Backbone as ProteinMPNN parsed JSONL, in Angstrom:
{"seq_chain_A": "MASKSLEDFALDGRKSPGAWIDQLPDDVYNQVWDALHNDMHIGKIMITRWLQSEGYLDATQGKIAAITTRARR", "coords_chain_A": {"N_chain_A": [[88.118, 130.93, 77.095], [90.188, 128.631, 78.504], [91.537, 128.283, 81.751], [94.111, 127.844, 84.202], [94.04, 127.18, 87.73], [95.565, 129.217, 90.239], [96.975, 127.648, 92.043], [97.361, 125.23, 90.572], [98.9, 126.254, 88.461], [101.182, 127.097, 89.87], [102.096, 124.642, 90.877], [102.744, 123.297, 88.5], [104.84, 124.846, 87.613], [106.827, 124.607, 89.459], [110.129, 124.209, 90.559], [112.979, 122.096, 91.195], [113.966, 121.783, 94.647], [116.128, 124.13, 96.318], [118.85, 126.361, 95.589], [120.103, 127.676, 92.464], [122.894, 127.671, 92.457], [123.469, 125.549, 94.093], [123.334, 123.353, 92.489], [125.675, 123.107, 91.114], [128.712, 121.32, 90.284], [130.902, 120.037, 92.859], [133.652, 120.893, 92.673], [133.561, 123.184, 91.031], [131.727, 124.772, 92.43], [133.199, 125.144, 94.837], [135.385, 126.632, 93.896], [134.113, 129.009, 93.215], [133.087, 129.702, 95.731], [135.478, 130.037, 97.197], [136.573, 132.227, 95.806], [134.818, 134.271, 96.512], [135.006, 134.352, 99.277], [137.601, 134.706, 100.087], [140.652, 136.643, 99.906], [140.825, 137.165, 97.15], [139.855, 139.026, 95.422], [138.057, 138.719, 93.338], [135.153, 139.321, 91.741], [131.507, 139.086, 91.517], [130.777, 139.64, 88.877], [132.975, 138.823, 87.304], [133.058, 136.137, 88.064], [130.591, 135.281, 87.083], [131.013, 135.633, 84.314], [133.09, 133.78, 83.948], [131.817, 131.334, 84.682], [129.865, 131.247, 82.665], [131.553, 131.0, 80.464], [132.407, 128.467, 80.906], [130.27, 126.978, 80.239], [127.971, 127.239, 81.742], [125.531, 128.779, 80.984], [123.325, 130.05, 82.019], [124.138, 131.356, 84.269], [124.094, 133.995, 86.608], [124.737, 137.163, 88.23], [123.064, 137.478, 90.401], [122.288, 134.844, 90.992], [124.705, 133.818, 91.794], [125.192, 135.218, 94.1], [123.852, 133.854, 96.078], [125.583, 131.998, 97.15], [126.981, 133.165, 99.172], [125.745, 132.736, 101.552], [126.109, 130.155, 102.192], [127.907, 127.134, 103.124], [131.283, 126.043, 102.44], [131.888, 123.269, 100.296]], "CA_chain_A": [[89.513, 130.598, 77.279], [90.393, 127.811, 79.696], [92.689, 128.737, 82.529], [94.469, 127.042, 85.374], [94.001, 127.886, 89.0], [96.892, 129.644, 90.679], [97.635, 126.491, 92.66], [97.809, 124.343, 89.495], [99.971, 126.948, 87.768], [102.368, 127.055, 90.732], [102.586, 123.268, 90.936], [103.347, 122.989, 87.21], [106.05, 125.621, 87.418], [107.778, 124.418, 90.55], [111.409, 123.599, 90.225], [113.536, 121.31, 92.291], [114.339, 122.642, 95.764], [117.508, 124.58, 96.381], [119.244, 127.436, 94.692], [120.833, 127.298, 91.256], [124.303, 127.451, 92.821], [123.569, 124.235, 94.741], [123.383, 122.319, 91.458], [127.014, 123.054, 90.52], [129.619, 120.29, 90.807], [131.649, 120.503, 94.021], [134.881, 121.617, 92.348], [133.179, 124.496, 90.517], [131.131, 125.46, 93.576], [134.253, 125.538, 95.769], [136.156, 127.718, 93.293], [133.302, 130.221, 93.372], [133.051, 130.012, 97.164], [136.796, 130.564, 97.551], [136.745, 133.559, 95.22], [134.001, 135.241, 97.245], [135.281, 134.363, 100.712], [139.02, 134.941, 100.339], [141.162, 137.928, 99.429], [141.176, 137.001, 95.747], [139.356, 140.204, 94.715], [137.307, 138.306, 92.152], [133.764, 139.635, 92.033], [130.426, 138.325, 90.905], [130.769, 139.83, 87.422], [134.003, 137.948, 86.74], [132.628, 134.76, 88.307], [129.517, 135.025, 86.123], [131.629, 135.474, 82.989], [133.823, 132.507, 83.946], [130.848, 130.236, 84.641], [129.276, 131.214, 81.327], [132.559, 130.461, 79.536], [132.509, 127.04, 81.205], [129.054, 126.312, 79.78], [126.824, 127.529, 82.614], [125.047, 129.978, 80.312], [122.287, 130.707, 82.808], [124.74, 131.971, 85.456], [123.893, 135.436, 86.767], [125.284, 137.676, 89.478], [122.091, 137.205, 91.459], [122.365, 133.431, 91.357], [125.978, 133.6, 92.468], [125.106, 135.834, 95.422], [123.319, 132.881, 97.039], [126.651, 131.212, 97.748], [127.525, 133.857, 100.341], [125.052, 132.26, 102.752], [126.31, 128.712, 102.288], [129.233, 126.652, 103.537], [132.104, 125.429, 101.41], [131.637, 121.825, 100.251]], "C_chain_A": [[89.662, 129.837, 78.599], [91.62, 128.311, 80.442], [92.904, 127.808, 83.715], [94.253, 127.871, 86.623], [95.435, 128.286, 89.356], [97.656, 128.477, 91.278], [98.166, 125.526, 91.601], [98.988, 124.955, 88.73], [101.269, 126.868, 88.566], [102.953, 125.649, 90.792], [103.281, 122.865, 89.639], [104.7, 123.674, 87.038], [107.105, 125.441, 88.483], [109.026, 123.717, 90.098], [111.881, 122.773, 91.404], [113.986, 122.249, 93.403], [115.819, 123.01, 95.717], [117.783, 125.665, 95.356], [120.022, 126.883, 93.501], [122.269, 126.926, 91.608], [124.5, 126.071, 93.452], [123.673, 123.096, 93.731], [124.76, 122.195, 90.802], [127.821, 121.892, 91.084], [130.479, 120.879, 91.928], [132.882, 121.319, 93.666], [134.585, 123.021, 91.827], [132.622, 125.345, 91.647], [132.223, 125.985, 94.504], [135.146, 126.634, 95.198], [135.416, 129.047, 93.43], [133.285, 130.646, 94.833], [134.366, 130.645, 97.604], [136.987, 131.983, 97.035], [135.982, 134.624, 96.0], [134.352, 135.362, 98.719], [136.743, 134.607, 101.066], [139.415, 136.304, 99.782], [141.582, 137.858, 97.961], [140.753, 138.205, 94.906], [138.745, 139.835, 93.363], [135.831, 138.49, 92.494], [132.772, 138.799, 91.262], [130.371, 138.484, 89.394], [131.765, 138.873, 86.774], [133.618, 136.477, 86.912], [131.534, 134.373, 87.311], [130.083, 134.789, 84.73], [132.364, 134.144, 82.888], [132.865, 131.327, 83.848], [130.209, 130.127, 83.259], [130.262, 130.655, 80.309], [132.758, 128.965, 79.719], [131.236, 126.28, 80.835], [127.829, 126.522, 80.65], [126.202, 128.84, 82.137], [123.981, 130.723, 81.098], [122.825, 131.31, 84.104], [124.471, 133.474, 85.448], [124.509, 135.863, 88.089], [124.345, 137.38, 90.649], [122.127, 135.761, 91.925], [123.636, 133.148, 92.148], [125.947, 134.167, 93.887], [124.623, 134.856, 96.486], [124.407, 132.1, 97.753], [127.212, 131.864, 99.015], [126.864, 133.409, 101.646], [125.249, 130.761, 102.986], [127.734, 128.372, 102.712], [129.962, 126.094, 102.332], [131.843, 123.929, 101.45], [132.909, 121.052, 100.437]], "O_chain_A": [[89.307, 130.34, 79.665], [92.614, 128.71, 79.835], [92.002, 127.096, 84.156], [94.279, 129.101, 86.585], [96.394, 127.735, 88.815], [98.856, 128.334, 91.044], [99.296, 125.052, 91.713], [99.95, 124.263, 88.395], [102.331, 126.602, 88.004], [104.172, 125.482, 90.761], [104.295, 122.168, 89.671], [105.597, 123.136, 86.389], [108.168, 126.059, 88.417], [108.976, 122.747, 89.342], [111.26, 122.757, 92.467], [114.349, 123.393, 93.133], [116.641, 122.29, 95.15], [117.039, 125.848, 94.392], [120.531, 125.763, 93.539], [122.793, 125.943, 91.086], [125.582, 125.493, 93.352], [124.063, 121.986, 94.093], [124.987, 121.274, 90.017], [127.636, 121.516, 92.241], [130.749, 122.08, 91.942], [133.137, 122.345, 94.298], [135.307, 123.96, 92.163], [133.002, 126.505, 91.804], [132.181, 127.145, 94.913], [135.621, 127.486, 95.949], [136.02, 130.078, 93.725], [133.451, 131.827, 95.137], [134.372, 131.663, 98.296], [137.505, 132.842, 97.748], [136.452, 135.754, 96.132], [134.029, 136.369, 99.349], [137.079, 134.703, 102.247], [138.576, 137.027, 99.245], [142.598, 138.44, 97.581], [141.245, 138.381, 93.792], [138.903, 140.555, 92.377], [135.326, 137.876, 93.434], [133.135, 137.93, 90.469], [129.961, 137.558, 88.694], [131.434, 138.19, 85.805], [133.829, 135.668, 86.009], [131.549, 133.272, 86.761], [129.678, 133.851, 84.043], [132.277, 133.457, 81.87], [133.066, 130.424, 83.035], [130.034, 129.022, 82.743], [129.872, 129.926, 79.398], [133.218, 128.275, 78.809], [131.132, 125.079, 81.086], [126.751, 126.025, 80.323], [126.325, 129.875, 82.792], [123.759, 131.911, 80.864], [122.042, 131.732, 84.954], [124.603, 134.137, 84.419], [124.773, 135.034, 88.96], [124.793, 137.069, 91.752], [122.01, 135.485, 93.119], [123.633, 132.328, 93.067], [126.613, 133.64, 94.778], [124.946, 135.01, 97.664], [124.182, 131.59, 98.851], [127.843, 131.195, 99.834], [127.383, 133.682, 102.728], [124.627, 130.175, 103.873], [128.636, 129.209, 102.664], [129.348, 125.72, 101.332], [131.601, 123.373, 102.521], [132.89, 119.821, 100.427]]}, "name": "protein", "num_of_chains": 1, "seq": "MASKSLEDFALDGRKSPGAWIDQLPDDVYNQVWDALHNDMHIGKIMITRWLQSEGYLDATQGKIAAITTRARR"}
């Protein structure tokens, strides 16, 4: 059975740099940022459900958490 080296496997599987949240359009990103940084009382579960309803089916609470360390666009 032929196998790849770990380095080759890692290079093949590498994705573009940045977090998933960084790939969102500015208007969507800013709505999520506002919800998490203001007194809107909208949590990651609701944000995840909203993003999924908007077509971002791979949205997860963990991916959304990354926005808490970033600035508003």
